[in-house]
Residue, then its C-alpha position, 0 to 999 in steps of 0.5 A: m521458524s516459530a509461530a506465536n501459536p503453533l496449534a492456531l497455525e495448524d488449525a488455520l492450515a487444516s481448515r483450508a485442507a492445505r498440503l502445500v504452504h507458500l511461506a511469504i515474507p514482506d519486503v521493504d517495497g511492498g512485495l512478498r518473497e516466498r518459499r513453497l514447502p510441503i506441509e510436513s516441512l513447515t511443521r518441522f520448521v515450526a517445531d525445530g526452528a529455522s531462519f531466512c537470509n536477512v538480505l531481504h531487507e537490503w534488496d531493492v526492486a531489482d534485487t540489487v543489494h544496497g546495505a553493507g551486511p553482514f548477511v546472515s540467517e535470522a529467525i522468522a516466525c509465522d503469523p497464524g492469522s495471516v493464513r489464506r488459500y492459495p488460488f493458483e494450485p489446489h490444497a495450498a495456502w499462503v502464510i506470512a512470516d517475518f523476522t524476529g531478530a534485528h530486522r524486526a525493527t525494519s519490517p514494514r508489517e511490524l511497523l504497522k502492527a506497532q501502530i495498531a497496538r498503539a491504537a489499542t493502548l489508546g482504547f481504539g480498534v482500527q478498521a481500514a480498506f484500500e482502493f486501487e486503480w491500475l492499467v492492463f496492457d496486452e504485453v508480456a514480459t518479453s514484449l515489454r522488454a523488447k519495446r523498452y516499455e514504450n508504445l505499449d498496446a493497451w488492453a480494452p483501448d476503447n474503455r471509458c470511465w464507468d462505461a456500461q458497454s466496457a463493463a459488458v465487453n470485458a466482463d469475462a476478464v473482470s469476473e475471472l479476476h473476481t473469482l481468483l481474489a475470492a479464492a485468495e480470501v481477499g474481500l471486495f466491495g467493488l471491482g470494474m472498469e475505470l478511467g480510460a484505456g485498460c484501466l480498472e479499479a477495485t475497492l477492497a472490503q473494510t476489515d481490521g487494520l492488519r488484515a486490510a494491509d494483508d488483503a491489499t498486498f495479496f490483491k496486487l500480487v494476485t491481480k498481477a499474476a492473474f493478468r500475466r497468466r492471461h498473457q497481459t500485464a497489470c501495471f500499478m505504477a503511480q504514473s506509467d506515462a505522461a499521457a496516462p492517468g495518475l493511478s491512486g491507492h487510497i487508504t480509508v480508516s475509521l477507529t472504533d471504541g471498546a463497544d465497536a462503535n465508530v468514534f469518527s461518527a457524528p450527527g450532521h452532514e458536515a460534522l466531525g467529533a473530536p477524535a476525527r478532527h484531531f486525527i485529521g489535524g495530526v495527519l496534515a501536520l506530519l505529512p510533509e515529514l512522513v510522506a516518504l512512507p506512502l510515496h516510497t518510489v521515484n515514480a510516485y511523485r510523478r503523480l503529484s503533477p498538474g493535470n492529475w487529481a492527486p493533492r499536492t498540499p496537506t488539505w482536507s475536505f468534506g467529500g472532496y476528491t482533490t484534497a489529501i484527506r476526504a472526510v465522509a461524515s456520518g452519524g452511523p458506522g459509515a463515517r471514515l477518513e480517506l487518505r488520497i495522497p498515495g498512488s497505486d504503487v503504495n506499500p500497504y503496510l507503510g502507507l497505513a502505518m504512516y496514516l495511523a501513526a500521524g492520526l493517533w499522534g494528532i489525537e494524543q496532541r489534540c491537534e485541530p485541523p485548518p478549516p476544510t477546503r472548499g473547491d479545488g484542493r490540489d494546490v492550496k497556497d497557504a498550506a505547507p507544500l509536500p516534498r516533490d521528489l523521493l530524495a527530499a521526502a527521505e531527507a525530511l523523514a530522516a530529520s524528523a524527531t517525531a518520525r523517530e519517536l513514532f517509528g524508532g531510529a533503526f527503522v527511520d535510518h534503514y528506510c531512509a538509506s533505502r530511499r536514497h539508494e532508490f533515488d540515486t539508482l534513477r538519478r542518471a536515467v534520461s527519459a525520451a521526453e528529456k532527450a527530445r527537449y534538449f538533444e538538439v538545442a542544449 
């Protein structure tokens, strides 16, 4: 293992008084796989070189191997800029590493880094933030399995959306989570109760693009660990149950120029400059081909169903909450474009990489968007429909020449194969609702 700047890595760890390091490598589905190392071991690895088994990119969420191999050791490198405090034990830190050999081409984090570098060549800096909704259940690993994930007990069953009483009653749990996130150096704009039983929402602080995706990844990890340590379970499924709300993972982006001025800003209540218009135009044009990146699970497409606020067509609006892009117009630094397609299960690296890639493509191609949607934007009849399941989305991505141009053929082929595997894994699954509908009458 190496580091692009070993001294920067040493300094980052020393500034956090780290004696232990949790070396984390992103997987394809948005999780982190890690090894816990004393600082002396990490120092030897950086000095002497080391590797990690490249099967990591061939694992699914159930640790089933879907690739053909061969599975061998492959060089990895640490990113000194990723170092942050580890909140679950003293004198410990996280650092993100990633493959530097053949599997660099299939790394979600490297995919995002390439789009941020592309923005820089066009003269833009990237600012981003994520917002998540999630559910908490009074269940642990054993009770979830005993109940087969059905008829679960919700935490805070009396919660109402943004209700002051709910916030007061559950303040201890929310405050504990806030403290842990701060200890993990995850910036928050807001955190509190949201829609219905057991539902919370967090808006992460805006920061540079790569850091924003790292923050989102660590946010989900810390949140799930925090509630499990409280003998509860945090769930980020996009649609955990037919009666549950669809849970979002919105991504907000703004671009800056060389003087750090927001290039999306324009005077007027409903005014956008050319970069913002072309960014929107590119995203809407490419969403039908690229949506498998922000919607990477079978379950993500359950959220795109009637009754949820999730948009089902590539649309945009000024301030609307049911379109694919919500434009917040401003003549100042607050101008931004919010992608409302992803669910809370989004892989932050893939979701932001897609958003940037399509938006920058739109700027390059000078794409003009359709007129903004007025009213309900979930199903706009004259807009191109999005794929309605993961297989259709994977096939659209595989067939997209633009995707191969933006992300490389190696990534597209590997990722589409992994999504076909994910879809096929659940193809024969039969839900309780399906049995109730057909068991006796089919």
